[in-house]
C-alpha positions, 0 to 999 in steps of 0.5 A: 335628091333628098336623102334620109339621115336614118336610112340609106337609099335602097339598092336594086335588090332592096327595091325588088324586095320592096316591090315583092312585099308590096305585091304580096300585101296587095294580094292579101288585102284583096283576099281579105276584102273578098272574104269580107264581101263573101261573109256579108253576102252570106249574111244578106248584107249586100242586098240591094234594098239595104244600100238603096237608101244611100242614093236618096236625098233624105238619108243625106239631108236628115242623117249623114250631112248633119252627122258630118257637120257635127263631127266637123264642128266639134273638130274645128272648135277643138283644133282652135282651142288645142292650138291656143292651149298648146302654144301657151303651155308649150312656151310655159315648158320652155320658160326660164321661170322654174315654177312656170316650167314645172306647172306647165310640165305637170299639166301637159303630162297629166292630160297626155296620160288621161284617155280622151273618152274618160275626160269627155265622160267626166266633163259631161257629168260636171257640166250636166250636174252644175248646169254650166251649159244647157242640155243641148250644148253639154255633149258638144262642150264635153267633147270639145273639152276632152279633145282640147285638153288631150290634143293641146298637150300634144301640141305643147310637146310639138312646140317644145320639140320644134324649138329644140330642133332649131340650130343653137345659133338662133338663140345665141344670135338673139341674146348677142343683140341684147334680147332677153331669153323670153324675147328670143323665144317669142320673136325668133324661135317660136315663129320658126318652130311653128312653121316647122311644126305645121305639117305635124300640126295638120297631122294632129288634126286628123287625130282630132277628127277621128277622136270626135267619134268618141262623143258617141258615148255621151250622146253627142250627135256626130257622124257615128251617132247619126249612122246608128240612127240611120241604121235603126230607121232603115234596118241597115245598120251594117251598111250605115256603119260602112258608109260612115267609115268611108266618110271618116276615111275620106275626111282624114285622107283629105287632111293627110293630103293637105299635110303632105302638100304643106310639108312639100311646100315648106321643103321647097322653100328650104324650111325645116319640117318635123315628120318625126326627126327634125333637121336644121335648115342651115346644116348647123347643130341641132339641140335635142330635146331633154330626155325627161318629161318635164324639163327646161331648155338650157341657154 
């Protein structure tokens, strides 16, 4: 049986209390859903003619499927680029070269602090004014750039945390056989850290998928934009947004399920994962990440 390093296993009273709270939460959720449906019914949003279009092929082929494809396209491109960005700058933050370490730290902290929407709007203006891409690609390029920079910075922090979560003996063993600190990082620590980070990385993909909807503000044709167009065409704006929300929930849920399966698979293989607090697979000491935002690993 697996145990948590943060909490004791709940006793009988605690389990009963948890079950009672879960039941209370379910009752509240059902009550809220009932009130929402009642309000929608009073507003005429549950009429059959507003929902019938969603059972036709035209709505899916002309609106919803192009929207889903636009969302997935931006998300997939951003995931790949954010992964590359994160590995490069994550290793830069672990570099033993002071200048590389500080520059990487400044870049990561800066893009983590700037809201994604502001970056999308900024780069959309830059690309449009300088004719970097054609008018059709400008929105996609701006969405991908904003998602890449923000989520790449988060991935960089995951890389750094993953390396710090490894037992100290990993780096010491590499140095003892004649490897340089950089070689130890590339050949020993980074592969293990990436394996440990995999569930967290997949979880970050959910964030990328959701944030792609911010492209709505710069006229990128993703699911939210197509849902607005659908609502205008069929005069069913509220149902269109509800269906879009359900599609987003479904896609994000599938990503979450994938993350859990990967984490369980790694746990069965005895690998370290990073659900929030990493533990050493061999029971050795774990070197915590430095408290400062910009810092280097000693050793």
